[in-house]
ROKOLDREN-398703 format. One record per residue: y negated, z, x of N, C-alpha, C, CB in turn. Coordinates in nm, 2 decimals, m for minus. Last residue first. Glycine has a CB too. Layout:
BEGIN
{{Y Z X} {Y Z X} {Y Z X} {Y Z X}},
...
% end
This chain:
BEGIN
{{m9.15 10.90 6.98} {m9.25 11.00 6.95} {m9.25 11.03 6.80} {m9.38 10.97 6.99}},
{{m9.06 10.57 6.90} {m9.08 10.67 7.00} {m9.18 10.77 6.96} {m9.12 10.60 7.13}},
{{m8.87 10.51 6.59} {m8.99 10.49 6.68} {m9.00 10.60 6.78} {m9.12 10.48 6.59}},
{{m8.67 10.52 6.41} {m8.63 10.53 6.55} {m8.75 10.51 6.65} {m8.53 10.43 6.58}},
{{m8.82 10.30 6.18} {m8.71 10.40 6.20} {m8.68 10.40 6.35} {m8.59 10.37 6.12}},
{{m9.17 10.23 6.25} {m9.03 10.19 6.21} {m8.93 10.30 6.24} {m8.99 10.06 6.27}},
{{m9.47 10.35 6.13} {m9.37 10.36 6.23} {m9.24 10.32 6.18} {m9.37 10.50 6.29}},
{{m9.73 10.13 6.01} {m9.62 10.22 5.98} {m9.51 10.23 6.09} {m9.55 10.19 5.84}},
{{m9.92 9.95 6.04} {m9.91 10.05 6.15} {m9.81 10.16 6.11} {m10.05 10.12 6.16}},
{{m9.91 9.79 5.82} {m9.90 9.73 5.95} {m9.88 9.83 6.06} {m10.01 9.64 5.98}},
{{m9.97 9.96 5.61} {m9.83 9.91 5.63} {m9.81 9.85 5.77} {m9.79 9.81 5.52}},
{{m10.24 9.99 5.60} {m10.16 10.09 5.66} {m10.02 10.05 5.69} {m10.16 10.21 5.57}},
{{m10.43 9.70 5.67} {m10.35 9.77 5.58} {m10.26 9.87 5.65} {m10.26 9.67 5.50}},
{{m10.74 9.70 5.82} {m10.60 9.68 5.85} {m10.52 9.76 5.75} {m10.57 9.73 6.00}},
{{m11.03 9.53 5.68} {m10.95 9.65 5.71} {m10.81 9.62 5.74} {m10.97 9.75 5.60}},
{{m11.21 9.33 5.62} {m11.10 9.35 5.52} {m11.02 9.48 5.55} {m11.00 9.23 5.53}},
{{m11.37 9.32 5.84} {m11.43 9.37 5.71} {m11.32 9.39 5.61} {m11.53 9.26 5.66}},
{{m11.21 9.21 6.04} {m11.24 9.35 6.04} {m11.29 9.40 5.91} {m11.34 9.39 6.15}},
{{m10.96 8.98 5.92} {m11.10 9.01 5.96} {m11.13 9.16 5.95} {m11.20 8.94 5.87}},
{{m10.65 8.93 6.05} {m10.72 9.01 5.94} {m10.86 9.04 5.99} {m10.64 9.14 5.91}},
{{m10.39 8.71 6.08} {m10.52 8.74 6.13} {m10.60 8.81 6.02} {m10.60 8.62 6.19}},
{{m10.03 8.74 6.13} {m10.15 8.74 6.04} {m10.28 8.77 6.12} {m10.14 8.84 5.93}},
{{m9.83 8.67 6.31} {m9.80 8.70 6.17} {m9.92 8.68 6.08} {m9.74 8.84 6.15}},
{{m9.73 8.51 6.60} {m9.84 8.55 6.51} {m9.79 8.56 6.37} {m9.95 8.45 6.52}},
{{m9.44 8.64 6.78} {m9.51 8.53 6.71} {m9.62 8.59 6.62} {m9.41 8.45 6.62}},
{{m9.36 8.75 7.11} {m9.39 8.78 6.97} {m9.47 8.67 6.91} {m9.47 8.91 6.96}},
{{m9.14 8.83 7.37} {m9.22 8.72 7.31} {m9.24 8.77 7.16} {m9.15 8.59 7.31}},
{{m9.12 9.01 7.67} {m9.10 9.02 7.52} {m9.20 8.91 7.46} {m9.14 9.16 7.46}},
{{m8.95 9.06 7.97} {m9.05 8.98 7.89} {m9.02 8.99 7.74} {m9.05 8.83 7.94}},
{{m8.92 9.20 8.28} {m8.88 9.21 8.14} {m8.99 9.15 8.06} {m8.85 9.36 8.10}},
{{m8.85 9.06 8.60} {m8.95 9.08 8.49} {m8.88 9.10 8.36} {m9.05 8.97 8.50}},
{{m8.72 9.21 8.90} {m8.72 9.12 8.79} {m8.84 9.14 8.70} {m8.58 9.12 8.72}},
{{m8.79 9.39 9.11} {m8.70 9.28 9.14} {m8.70 9.17 9.03} {m8.56 9.34 9.15}},
{{m8.94 9.61 9.12} {m9.01 9.49 9.09} {m8.92 9.37 9.11} {m9.14 9.48 9.17}},
{{m8.86 9.94 8.99} {m8.83 9.82 9.07} {m8.91 9.70 9.03} {m8.68 9.79 9.07}},
{{m8.88 10.13 8.80} {m8.89 10.17 8.94} {m8.85 10.06 9.03} {m8.81 10.30 8.96}},
{{m8.67 9.96 8.56} {m8.77 10.07 8.59} {m8.76 10.11 8.74} {m8.75 10.19 8.50}},
{{m8.57 9.63 8.69} {m8.56 9.75 8.61} {m8.67 9.85 8.64} {m8.42 9.82 8.63}},
{{m8.89 9.50 8.60} {m8.75 9.54 8.56} {m8.66 9.54 8.68} {m8.70 9.45 8.44}},
{{m9.23 9.50 8.49} {m9.13 9.50 8.59} {m9.00 9.55 8.53} {m9.17 9.59 8.71}},
{{m9.35 9.29 8.22} {m9.35 9.41 8.30} {m9.24 9.40 8.40} {m9.34 9.53 8.21}},
{{m9.53 9.11 7.96} {m9.44 9.11 8.08} {m9.46 9.24 8.15} {m9.48 8.99 8.17}},
{{m9.55 8.96 7.65} {m9.57 9.09 7.72} {m9.48 9.09 7.84} {m9.56 9.21 7.63}},
{{m9.71 8.71 7.46} {m9.60 8.74 7.56} {m9.64 8.87 7.64} {m9.58 8.62 7.66}},
{{m9.76 8.58 7.15} {m9.80 8.68 7.24} {m9.68 8.71 7.33} {m9.85 8.81 7.17}},
{{m9.85 8.26 7.00} {m9.76 8.35 7.06} {m9.83 8.46 7.13} {m9.66 8.28 7.15}},
{{m9.91 8.02 6.76} {m9.97 8.13 6.83} {m9.87 8.23 6.87} {m10.09 8.20 6.75}},
{{m9.81 7.67 6.77} {m9.81 7.81 6.72} {m9.88 7.91 6.81} {m9.66 7.85 6.70}},
{{m9.82 7.45 6.91} {m9.86 7.44 6.77} {m9.86 7.57 6.70} {m9.77 7.34 6.69}},
{{m9.88 7.32 7.24} {m9.85 7.43 7.15} {m9.90 7.40 7.00} {m9.92 7.56 7.20}},
{{m9.71 7.07 7.42} {m9.83 7.10 7.34} {m9.80 7.21 7.24} {m9.89 6.97 7.27}},
{{m9.54 7.15 7.72} {m9.53 7.12 7.58} {m9.66 7.16 7.50} {m9.41 7.18 7.51}},
{{m9.58 7.25 7.97} {m9.61 7.11 7.95} {m9.60 7.07 7.80} {m9.53 7.02 8.03}},
{{m9.30 7.48 7.97} {m9.43 7.43 8.03} {m9.45 7.28 8.00} {m9.43 7.45 8.18}},
{{m9.15 7.67 7.79} {m9.15 7.53 7.78} {m9.28 7.47 7.84} {m9.13 7.49 7.63}},
{{m9.18 7.94 7.79} {m9.06 7.89 7.86} {m9.04 7.74 7.84} {m8.93 7.95 7.80}},
{{m9.41 7.94 7.53} {m9.33 8.02 7.62} {m9.20 7.95 7.66} {m9.30 8.15 7.56}},
{{m9.65 7.71 7.54} {m9.53 7.73 7.46} {m9.43 7.81 7.55} {m9.46 7.60 7.41}},
{{m9.81 7.78 7.76} {m9.87 7.77 7.62} {m9.76 7.78 7.52} {m9.95 7.64 7.61}},
{{m9.63 8.01 7.98} {m9.68 7.88 7.94} {m9.73 7.88 7.80} {m9.56 7.77 7.95}},
{{m9.52 8.24 8.06} {m9.66 8.25 8.01} {m9.72 8.11 7.98} {m9.75 8.32 8.11}},
{{m9.27 8.17 8.15} {m9.28 8.26 8.03} {m9.42 8.27 7.98} {m9.23 8.40 8.08}},
{{m9.29 8.02 8.38} {m9.29 7.95 8.25} {m9.30 8.04 8.13} {m9.17 7.86 8.24}},
{{m9.27 8.16 8.61} {m9.40 8.16 8.54} {m9.41 8.08 8.41} {m9.50 8.09 8.64}},
{{m9.05 8.29 8.75} {m9.04 8.22 8.63} {m9.17 8.23 8.55} {m8.93 8.28 8.54}},
{{m9.05 8.45 8.98} {m9.09 8.32 8.99} {m9.09 8.24 8.86} {m9.01 8.25 9.10}},
{{m8.93 8.70 8.92} {m9.07 8.69 8.92} {m9.13 8.55 8.93} {m9.13 8.77 9.03}},
{{m8.65 8.64 8.69} {m8.70 8.67 8.82} {m8.85 8.64 8.82} {m8.63 8.58 8.93}},
{{m8.61 8.78 8.36} {m8.62 8.67 8.45} {m8.67 8.72 8.59} {m8.72 8.56 8.40}},
{{m8.50 8.86 8.04} {m8.52 8.91 8.18} {m8.51 8.80 8.28} {m8.41 9.02 8.21}},
{{m8.64 8.85 7.71} {m8.56 8.78 7.82} {m8.59 8.87 7.95} {m8.61 8.63 7.84}},
{{m8.64 8.89 7.35} {m8.66 8.94 7.49} {m8.59 8.85 7.59} {m8.61 9.09 7.50}},
{{m8.82 8.78 7.05} {m8.70 8.79 7.14} {m8.74 8.85 7.27} {m8.64 8.65 7.16}},
{{m9.02 8.85 6.86} {m8.92 8.75 6.83} {m8.80 8.76 6.92} {m8.98 8.61 6.85}},
{{m9.24 9.08 6.70} {m9.15 9.05 6.81} {m9.04 8.95 6.77} {m9.08 9.19 6.86}},
{{m9.53 8.96 6.55} {m9.40 9.02 6.53} {m9.31 8.98 6.64} {m9.34 8.98 6.39}},
{{m9.88 9.04 6.55} {m9.77 8.96 6.59} {m9.64 9.03 6.56} {m9.78 8.94 6.75}},
{{m10.21 9.03 6.42} {m10.08 9.09 6.41} {m9.97 8.99 6.45} {m10.05 9.14 6.27}},
{{m10.53 9.11 6.49} {m10.43 9.00 6.51} {m10.29 9.06 6.52} {m10.46 8.91 6.64}},
{{m10.82 9.21 6.34} {m10.69 9.25 6.38} {m10.60 9.13 6.38} {m10.63 9.36 6.29}},
{{m11.16 9.16 6.45} {m11.06 9.20 6.35} {m10.93 9.24 6.41} {m11.04 9.10 6.24}},
{{m11.37 9.12 6.63} {m11.36 9.04 6.50} {m11.27 9.09 6.40} {m11.33 8.90 6.54}},
{{m11.32 9.29 6.84} {m11.45 9.31 6.76} {m11.44 9.24 6.63} {m11.57 9.26 6.84}},
{{m10.97 9.34 6.81} {m11.08 9.30 6.88} {m11.21 9.33 6.79} {m11.08 9.14 6.91}},
{{m10.63 9.45 6.84} {m10.76 9.47 6.77} {m10.88 9.42 6.86} {m10.78 9.62 6.74}},
{{m10.31 9.36 6.78} {m10.42 9.35 6.88} {m10.55 9.35 6.80} {m10.41 9.21 6.96}},
{{m10.01 9.50 6.71} {m10.14 9.47 6.65} {m10.24 9.47 6.77} {m10.18 9.58 6.55}},
{{m9.68 9.41 6.66} {m9.78 9.44 6.76} {m9.91 9.40 6.71} {m9.74 9.36 6.90}},
{{m9.38 9.51 6.48} {m9.52 9.45 6.48} {m9.60 9.50 6.61} {m9.59 9.50 6.36}},
{{m9.05 9.39 6.50} {m9.15 9.50 6.53} {m9.29 9.44 6.54} {m9.11 9.58 6.65}},
{{m8.88 9.17 6.49} {m8.96 9.20 6.37} {m9.06 9.31 6.39} {m8.86 9.24 6.27}},
{{m8.65 9.30 6.72} {m8.70 9.18 6.65} {m8.76 9.22 6.52} {m8.58 9.08 6.62}},
{{m8.78 9.59 6.89} {m8.68 9.52 6.82} {m8.74 9.40 6.75} {m8.61 9.61 6.72}},
{{m8.84 9.77 7.20} {m8.89 9.68 7.09} {m8.78 9.60 7.02} {m9.00 9.59 7.14}},
{{m8.74 9.89 7.42} {m8.70 9.94 7.29} {m8.75 9.86 7.17} {m8.76 10.09 7.28}},
{{m8.85 9.78 7.64} {m8.72 9.74 7.61} {m8.67 9.79 7.48} {m8.62 9.78 7.72}},
{{m9.09 9.91 7.67} {m9.10 9.78 7.61} {m8.96 9.73 7.57} {m9.16 9.68 7.71}},
{{m9.16 10.16 7.77} {m9.05 10.15 7.68} {m9.04 10.01 7.61} {m9.06 10.26 7.57}},
{{m9.37 10.11 7.95} {m9.25 10.18 8.00} {m9.13 10.16 7.90} {m9.29 10.33 8.01}},
{{m9.62 9.98 7.94} {m9.50 9.91 7.89} {m9.37 9.97 7.94} {m9.50 9.76 7.94}},
{{m9.80 10.16 8.05} {m9.82 10.11 7.91} {m9.70 10.04 7.85} {m9.93 10.02 7.90}},
{{m9.82 10.36 8.27} {m9.70 10.29 8.23} {m9.71 10.24 8.08} {m9.58 10.38 8.25}},
{{m10.02 10.51 8.41} {m10.02 10.51 8.26} {m9.90 10.44 8.20} {m10.14 10.45 8.21}},
{{m9.95 10.46 8.68} {m10.07 10.41 8.62} {m10.07 10.40 8.47} {m10.11 10.28 8.68}},
{{m9.58 10.43 8.66} {m9.71 10.46 8.73} {m9.83 10.41 8.65} {m9.71 10.41 8.87}},
{{m9.39 10.17 8.52} {m9.40 10.30 8.58} {m9.53 10.31 8.65} {m9.28 10.33 8.68}},
{{m9.48 9.93 8.41} {m9.36 10.00 8.35} {m9.35 10.14 8.40} {m9.23 9.92 8.37}},
{{m9.80 9.78 8.36} {m9.71 9.86 8.44} {m9.59 9.92 8.35} {m9.78 9.97 8.51}},
{{m9.83 9.46 8.20} {m9.86 9.60 8.21} {m9.76 9.67 8.30} {m9.86 9.66 8.07}},
{{m9.98 9.15 8.09} {m9.89 9.23 8.18} {m9.93 9.37 8.18} {m9.90 9.17 8.32}},
{{m9.99 8.88 7.85} {m10.04 9.00 7.91} {m9.93 9.07 8.00} {m10.09 9.10 7.80}},
{{m10.09 8.59 7.68} {m9.99 8.65 7.77} {m10.06 8.77 7.84} {m9.94 8.55 7.87}},
{{m10.09 8.41 7.42} {m10.17 8.52 7.46} {m10.08 8.61 7.55} {m10.23 8.61 7.34}},
{{m10.05 8.08 7.40} {m9.98 8.20 7.44} {m10.07 8.30 7.49} {m9.87 8.16 7.54}},
{{m10.13 7.88 7.11} {m10.10 7.89 7.25} {m10.03 8.03 7.28} {m10.22 7.88 7.33}},
{{m10.39 7.95 6.89} {m10.27 7.87 6.91} {m10.25 7.86 7.07} {m10.29 7.72 6.86}},
{{m10.50 8.29 6.88} {m10.53 8.15 6.90} {m10.39 8.08 6.92} {m10.62 8.12 7.01}},
{{m10.47 8.57 6.89} {m10.47 8.50 6.76} {m10.48 8.35 6.77} {m10.58 8.55 6.68}},
{{m10.63 8.63 7.19} {m10.56 8.68 7.08} {m10.58 8.60 6.95} {m10.60 8.83 7.05}},
{{m10.64 8.33 7.41} {m10.69 8.46 7.36} {m10.62 8.51 7.23} {m10.85 8.45 7.34}},
{{m10.40 8.18 7.63} {m10.48 8.19 7.51} {m10.53 8.33 7.48} {m10.39 8.15 7.39}},
{{m10.46 8.18 7.99} {m10.37 8.18 7.87} {m10.46 8.20 7.75} {m10.26 8.28 7.88}},
{{m10.66 8.21 8.18} {m10.62 8.07 8.14} {m10.50 8.07 8.04} {m10.58 8.00 8.27}},
{{m10.54 8.53 8.30} {m10.65 8.43 8.28} {m10.59 8.29 8.25} {m10.74 8.42 8.41}},
{{m10.35 8.76 8.13} {m10.34 8.65 8.22} {m10.45 8.55 8.20} {m10.20 8.58 8.22}},
{{m10.47 9.08 8.08} {m10.46 8.95 8.02} {m10.45 8.84 8.13} {m10.57 8.91 7.92}},
{{m10.32 9.40 8.13} {m10.41 9.29 8.18} {m10.37 9.15 8.11} {m10.39 9.28 8.33}},
{{m10.36 9.73 8.01} {m10.29 9.60 8.00} {m10.38 9.49 8.04} {m10.23 9.58 7.85}},
{{m10.51 9.95 8.24} {m10.46 9.92 8.11} {m10.37 9.80 8.12} {m10.57 9.90 8.01}},
{{m10.59 10.01 8.49} {m10.68 10.05 8.39} {m10.63 10.02 8.25} {m10.81 9.99 8.40}},
{{m10.43 9.90 8.68} {m10.43 10.05 8.68} {m10.52 10.10 8.56} {m10.49 10.10 8.81}},
{{m10.47 9.63 8.64} {m10.36 9.69 8.58} {m10.35 9.84 8.59} {m10.23 9.63 8.64}},
{{m10.70 9.59 8.80} {m10.71 9.58 8.65} {m10.59 9.65 8.59} {m10.72 9.43 8.61}},
{{m10.61 9.63 9.06} {m10.71 9.72 9.01} {m10.72 9.71 8.86} {m10.84 9.68 9.07}},
{{m10.42 9.41 9.08} {m10.38 9.55 9.09} {m10.48 9.64 9.02} {m10.36 9.59 9.23}},
{{m10.48 9.15 8.82} {m10.47 9.20 8.96} {m10.44 9.35 8.96} {m10.60 9.17 9.04}},
{{m10.51 9.02 8.58} {m10.38 9.09 8.61} {m10.37 9.14 8.75} {m10.26 9.00 8.57}},
{{m10.77 8.98 8.33} {m10.71 8.96 8.47} {m10.59 9.05 8.48} {m10.82 9.00 8.58}},
{{m10.94 9.17 8.10} {m10.92 9.04 8.16} {m10.88 9.04 8.30} {m11.05 8.96 8.14}},
{{m10.76 9.43 7.92} {m10.86 9.38 8.01} {m10.83 9.24 8.06} {m10.88 9.48 8.13}},
{{m10.69 9.63 7.66} {m10.66 9.50 7.72} {m10.78 9.46 7.80} {m10.61 9.40 7.61}},
{{m10.59 9.97 7.62} {m10.69 9.87 7.63} {m10.64 9.75 7.70} {m10.81 9.92 7.71}},
{{m10.35 10.10 7.38} {m10.39 10.07 7.52} {m10.50 9.96 7.52} {m10.26 10.02 7.60}},
{{m10.20 10.33 7.19} {m10.31 10.24 7.19} {m10.35 10.22 7.34} {m10.43 10.30 7.10}},
{{m9.99 10.52 7.00} {m9.99 10.43 7.11} {m10.11 10.33 7.09} {m9.86 10.35 7.11}},
{{m9.96 10.71 6.80} {m10.08 10.72 6.88} {m10.09 10.62 6.99} {m10.10 10.86 6.94}},
{{m9.71 10.66 6.70} {m9.82 10.65 6.61} {m9.95 10.65 6.69} {m9.82 10.76 6.51}},
{{m9.50 10.46 6.92} {m9.56 10.58 6.88} {m9.68 10.56 6.79} {m9.60 10.66 7.00}},
{{m9.38 10.22 6.96} {m9.39 10.30 7.07} {m9.47 10.43 7.04} {m9.46 10.22 7.18}},
{{m9.38 10.09 6.71} {m9.25 10.13 6.76} {m9.26 10.23 6.88} {m9.17 10.01 6.81}},
{{m9.66 10.02 6.69} {m9.60 10.13 6.61} {m9.47 10.18 6.66} {m9.59 10.10 6.47}},
{{m9.88 9.94 6.92} {m9.74 9.91 6.89} {m9.67 10.02 6.82} {m9.66 9.87 7.02}},
{{m10.19 9.79 6.99} {m10.12 9.90 6.92} {m9.98 9.86 6.89} {m10.20 9.95 6.80}},
{{m10.44 9.71 7.22} {m10.31 9.68 7.16} {m10.24 9.80 7.11} {m10.22 9.61 7.28}},
{{m10.77 9.61 7.20} {m10.68 9.72 7.20} {m10.55 9.68 7.15} {m10.74 9.84 7.11}},
{{m11.01 9.43 7.41} {m10.92 9.44 7.29} {m10.84 9.57 7.31} {m10.82 9.32 7.28}},
{{m11.16 9.41 7.64} {m11.21 9.34 7.52} {m11.12 9.36 7.40} {m11.21 9.19 7.55}},
{{m11.27 9.52 7.95} {m11.19 9.55 7.84} {m11.24 9.48 7.72} {m11.17 9.70 7.82}},
{{m11.30 9.33 8.25} {m11.37 9.39 8.13} {m11.27 9.41 8.02} {m11.48 9.30 8.09}},
{{m11.18 9.20 8.46} {m11.19 9.35 8.47} {m11.25 9.41 8.34} {m11.26 9.39 8.58}},
{{m11.38 8.91 8.44} {m11.27 8.98 8.50} {m11.29 9.13 8.50} {m11.24 8.92 8.64}},
{{m11.56 8.86 8.13} {m11.55 8.88 8.27} {m11.43 8.94 8.32} {m11.68 8.96 8.32}},
{{m11.48 8.62 7.89} {m11.47 8.76 7.92} {m11.47 8.78 8.07} {m11.35 8.82 7.85}},
{{m11.52 8.36 7.77} {m11.61 8.41 7.88} {m11.60 8.56 7.90} {m11.75 8.36 7.85}},
{{m11.42 8.43 7.43} {m11.43 8.34 7.55} {m11.53 8.41 7.65} {m11.48 8.20 7.51}},
{{m11.23 8.46 7.14} {m11.29 8.52 7.25} {m11.31 8.43 7.36} {m11.22 8.65 7.29}},
{{m11.21 8.38 6.81} {m11.21 8.31 6.94} {m11.29 8.39 7.04} {m11.26 8.17 6.93}},
{{m11.23 8.47 6.56} {m11.13 8.53 6.64} {m11.12 8.47 6.78} {m11.00 8.52 6.57}},
{{m11.41 8.32 6.43} {m11.46 8.44 6.48} {m11.36 8.51 6.56} {m11.50 8.53 6.36}},
{{m11.26 8.09 6.34} {m11.34 8.08 6.47} {m11.39 8.22 6.52} {m11.46 7.99 6.44}},
{{m11.11 8.06 6.13} {m11.06 8.16 6.22} {m11.15 8.16 6.34} {m10.92 8.14 6.25}},
{{m11.21 7.84 5.99} {m11.23 7.97 5.93} {m11.19 8.08 6.02} {m11.15 7.98 5.81}},
{{m11.32 7.63 6.28} {m11.27 7.66 6.14} {m11.29 7.80 6.10} {m11.13 7.62 6.14}},
{{m11.62 7.61 6.48} {m11.49 7.58 6.45} {m11.45 7.62 6.30} {m11.39 7.65 6.54}},
{{m11.82 7.86 6.67} {m11.80 7.72 6.61} {m11.65 7.70 6.57} {m11.84 7.62 6.72}},
{{m11.82 8.11 6.78} {m11.87 8.09 6.64} {m11.83 7.96 6.58} {m12.01 8.12 6.63}},
{{m11.67 8.34 7.00} {m11.70 8.21 6.97} {m11.74 8.20 6.82} {m11.60 8.11 7.00}},
{{m11.77 8.63 7.16} {m11.70 8.58 7.04} {m11.76 8.44 7.01} {m11.72 8.67 6.92}},
{{m11.91 8.75 7.36} {m11.78 8.70 7.40} {m11.71 8.64 7.28} {m11.70 8.81 7.45}},
{{m12.15 8.86 7.26} {m12.16 8.73 7.33} {m12.02 8.67 7.36} {m12.24 8.75 7.45}},
{{m12.11 8.98 6.92} {m12.10 8.99 7.07} {m12.10 8.86 7.13} {m11.99 9.07 7.11}},
{{m12.14 8.99 6.65} {m12.01 9.02 6.70} {m12.00 9.02 6.85} {m11.91 8.92 6.64}},
{{m12.46 9.15 6.58} {m12.38 9.04 6.63} {m12.24 9.08 6.67} {m12.45 8.97 6.74}},
{{m12.57 9.33 6.30} {m12.52 9.33 6.43} {m12.44 9.20 6.46} {m12.44 9.45 6.46}},
{{m12.64 9.33 6.03} {m12.73 9.27 6.12} {m12.69 9.27 6.27} {m12.86 9.34 6.12}},
{{m12.46 9.63 5.96} {m12.54 9.51 5.91} {m12.64 9.46 6.02} {m12.62 9.55 5.78}},
{{m12.19 9.71 6.18} {m12.32 9.74 6.12} {m12.39 9.62 6.07} {m12.40 9.83 6.22}},
{{m11.97 9.63 6.32} {m11.96 9.62 6.18} {m12.09 9.65 6.11} {m11.86 9.72 6.13}},
{{m12.02 9.68 6.58} {m12.02 9.54 6.54} {m12.02 9.52 6.39} {m11.91 9.47 6.61}},
{{m11.97 9.95 6.59} {m12.11 9.91 6.59} {m12.12 9.76 6.55} {m12.17 9.93 6.73}},
{{m11.69 9.94 6.61} {m11.76 10.00 6.49} {m11.90 9.96 6.48} {m11.75 10.15 6.49}},
{{m11.66 9.84 6.86} {m11.61 9.76 6.74} {m11.68 9.81 6.62} {m11.46 9.77 6.73}},
{{m11.76 10.05 7.01} {m11.82 9.92 7.01} {m11.79 9.84 6.90} {m11.79 9.85 7.14}},
{{m11.57 10.25 6.95} {m11.71 10.27 6.91} {m11.79 10.14 6.91} {m11.78 10.37 7.01}},
{{m11.34 10.13 7.05} {m11.35 10.16 6.91} {m11.49 10.18 6.86} {m11.26 10.28 6.87}},
{{m11.41 10.12 7.32} {m11.39 10.00 7.25} {m11.41 10.02 7.10} {m11.26 9.93 7.28}},
{{m11.41 10.40 7.38} {m11.54 10.32 7.39} {m11.53 10.19 7.32} {m11.56 10.29 7.54}},
{{m11.14 10.46 7.33} {m11.25 10.52 7.25} {m11.38 10.44 7.25} {m11.27 10.66 7.29}},
{{m11.03 10.30 7.54} {m10.99 10.28 7.39} {m11.10 10.33 7.30} {m10.86 10.33 7.36}},
{{m11.13 10.44 7.76} {m11.17 10.30 7.73} {m11.14 10.26 7.59} {m11.09 10.21 7.83}},
{{m11.01 10.69 7.73} {m11.15 10.68 7.72} {m11.20 10.54 7.70} {m11.22 10.73 7.85}},
{{m10.75 10.61 7.77} {m10.78 10.67 7.64} {m10.93 10.66 7.62} {m10.73 10.82 7.63}},
{{m10.77 10.54 8.04} {m10.74 10.44 7.94} {m10.77 10.48 7.80} {m10.59 10.39 7.94}},
{{m10.82 10.78 8.17} {m10.91 10.67 8.17} {m10.89 10.57 8.06} {m10.91 10.61 8.31}},
{{m10.58 10.93 8.10} {m10.71 10.98 8.06} {m10.82 10.87 8.06} {m10.76 11.09 8.16}},
{{m10.39 10.76 8.22} {m10.38 10.79 8.07} {m10.52 10.84 8.02} {m10.28 10.89 8.04}},
{{m10.46 10.78 8.49} {m10.47 10.65 8.42} {m10.47 10.67 8.27} {m10.36 10.56 8.46}},
{{m10.41 11.05 8.55} {m10.55 11.00 8.56} {m10.56 10.87 8.48} {m10.59 10.98 8.70}},
{{m10.13 11.07 8.49} {m10.23 11.16 8.43} {m10.37 11.10 8.43} {m10.23 11.30 8.51}},
{{m10.02 10.87 8.64} {m10.01 10.86 8.50} {m10.11 10.95 8.43} {m9.87 10.90 8.46}},
{{m10.08 10.96 8.90} {m10.14 10.83 8.86} {m10.13 10.82 8.70} {m10.08 10.71 8.93}},
{{m9.92 11.19 8.90} {m10.06 11.20 8.90} {m10.13 11.07 8.86} {m10.11 11.25 9.03}},
{{m9.65 11.08 8.89} {m9.70 11.17 8.79} {m9.85 11.17 8.79} {m9.65 11.31 8.82}},
{{m9.58 10.89 9.07} {m9.50 10.89 8.95} {m9.57 10.98 8.84} {m9.36 10.93 8.97}},
{{m9.75 10.93 9.29} {m9.73 10.79 9.24} {m9.68 10.80 9.09} {m9.64 10.71 9.32}},
{{m9.72 11.20 9.35} {m9.85 11.15 9.31} {m9.84 11.01 9.24} {m9.94 11.13 9.44}},
{{m9.45 11.21 9.41} {m9.50 11.28 9.30} {m9.64 11.23 9.25} {m9.51 11.43 9.33}},
{{m9.46 11.05 9.64} {m9.38 11.00 9.53} {m9.43 11.07 9.40} {m9.23 11.02 9.55}},
{{m9.61 11.22 9.80} {m9.66 11.09 9.77} {m9.59 11.03 9.65} {m9.64 11.00 9.89}},
{{m9.45 11.45 9.82} {m9.58 11.46 9.76} {m9.63 11.32 9.72} {m9.68 11.53 9.85}},
{{m9.23 11.33 9.95} {m9.21 11.39 9.82} {m9.34 11.40 9.75} {m9.14 11.52 9.83}},
{{m9.35 11.27 10.20} {m9.30 11.17 10.11} {m9.28 11.21 9.97} {m9.17 11.11 10.17}},
{{m9.41 11.53 10.28} {m9.52 11.44 10.26} {m9.48 11.32 10.17} {m9.58 11.39 10.39}},
{{m9.15 11.63 10.31} {m9.24 11.69 10.22} {m9.36 11.60 10.18} {m9.29 11.83 10.27}},
{{m9.06 11.46 10.52} {m8.99 11.46 10.39} {m9.08 11.52 10.28} {m8.86 11.53 10.39}},
{{m9.23 11.53 10.73} {m9.23 11.40 10.68} {m9.17 11.39 10.54} {m9.16 11.30 10.77}},
{{m9.14 11.80 10.76} {m9.28 11.77 10.72} {m9.29 11.63 10.66} {m9.37 11.79 10.84}},
{{m8.88 11.75 10.84} {m8.90 11.83 10.72} {m9.04 11.80 10.67} {m8.88 11.98 10.75}},
{{m8.93 11.61 11.08} {m8.86 11.54 10.97} {m8.88 11.62 10.84} {m8.71 11.53 11.00}},
{{m9.05 11.81 11.23} {m9.12 11.68 11.20} {m9.06 11.61 11.08} {m9.12 11.59 11.32}},
{{m8.85 11.99 11.25} {m8.97 12.03 11.18} {m9.05 11.91 11.14} {m9.06 12.12 11.27}},
{{m8.66 11.84 11.40} {m8.63 11.89 11.27} {m8.75 11.93 11.19} {m8.54 12.01 11.27}},
{{m8.80 11.81 11.64} {m8.77 11.70 11.56} {m8.73 11.73 11.42} {m8.65 11.62 11.62}},
{{m8.81 12.08 11.72} {m8.94 12.01 11.69} {m8.91 11.89 11.60} {m9.00 11.97 11.82}},
{{m8.54 12.13 11.76} {m8.61 12.21 11.66} {m8.74 12.14 11.62} {m8.65 12.35 11.72}},
{{m8.48 11.94 11.96} {m8.41 11.94 11.83} {m8.49 12.01 11.72} {m8.27 12.00 11.84}},
{{m8.65 12.04 12.16} {m8.66 11.90 12.11} {m8.60 11.89 11.97} {m8.59 11.80 12.21}},
{{m8.55 12.29 12.20} {m8.69 12.28 12.16} {m8.71 12.14 12.10} {m8.78 12.30 12.28}},
{{m8.29 12.24 12.29} {m8.31 12.31 12.17} {m8.45 12.29 12.11} {m8.28 12.46 12.19}},
{{m8.36 12.10 12.53} {m8.29 12.03 12.42} {m8.30 12.10 12.29} {m8.14 12.02 12.46}},
{{m8.47 12.31 12.67} {m8.55 12.19 12.64} {m8.49 12.12 12.53} {m8.57 12.10 12.76}},
{{m8.26 12.48 12.70} {m8.37 12.53 12.63} {m8.46 12.41 12.58} {m8.46 12.62 12.71}},
{{m8.09 12.33 12.86} {m8.05 12.36 12.72} {m8.17 12.40 12.63} {m7.94 12.47 12.72}},
% end
C-alpha cells in the first residue's frame, strides 16, 4: 500500500508539474510572443519611416528596389526585394489610428514573426495583379487579429518609398488552406489575365486554429506619390474603429 501511495503521489506531482509547464508555454505563446513581436515590428516601422523620409531628400535615389522604366506609375514598381526584407508599411484605419505593420518579402515562419509577409511571385503594391500578403491572427504580434472586422469600403494604405497605395475592401471569404486560388493574379480565378490591381490579406480561421483561412480582398483606389503627401481623409478612422 505504501508503494501504491508513493506511485500515486509521484504521478500526481508529475502531472501537476506538466500542467504548469504547459500553462507557461501557452502563456509564452499567447502573450510574450506578442510583447516581443510588437516591439520588434514597431521598430521596423520606425526604421522604414526614416528610410522613406531620407528618400525624399534632394538628390537621393528611391532605392535599388524601385523600378524606373515604364509609364507614369513606374516609380511604384518594387522588384528584387530579398527574402525577409521589410519594404512597406500597411496601415488600416479600421484597426486603429496607430495601426501600422511592416510588410516583408516571403511568408515563411521566421518572416511572419516579424510582420506581414508578402507572397513571392504575386504583384507588388499598386501594380496590376494581386498584391497578396499573410499575417498571424494570434501570437507574434497578431497583425490580422481583427481582420474580420473590416467592412466593404474600408481603406487599406500601403506605404513604400515611392508613395502611398490605397485599396478599398471589397469582400471576405473563408476557405480551406488548399485554396491557393485566393492569391491568383485575379483572386479566385487562376489563369485569368489580370486587368485590375488587387490586394489580398490572408490569415488563419477561426482564431487559435489553422483549420481554415480568412481572406479579405481589396481593390486599388489610388496611387499617391510621396511628394504629394497622403490626404488626412485616407487615414480617418471610420465609425466603430478598433481602439
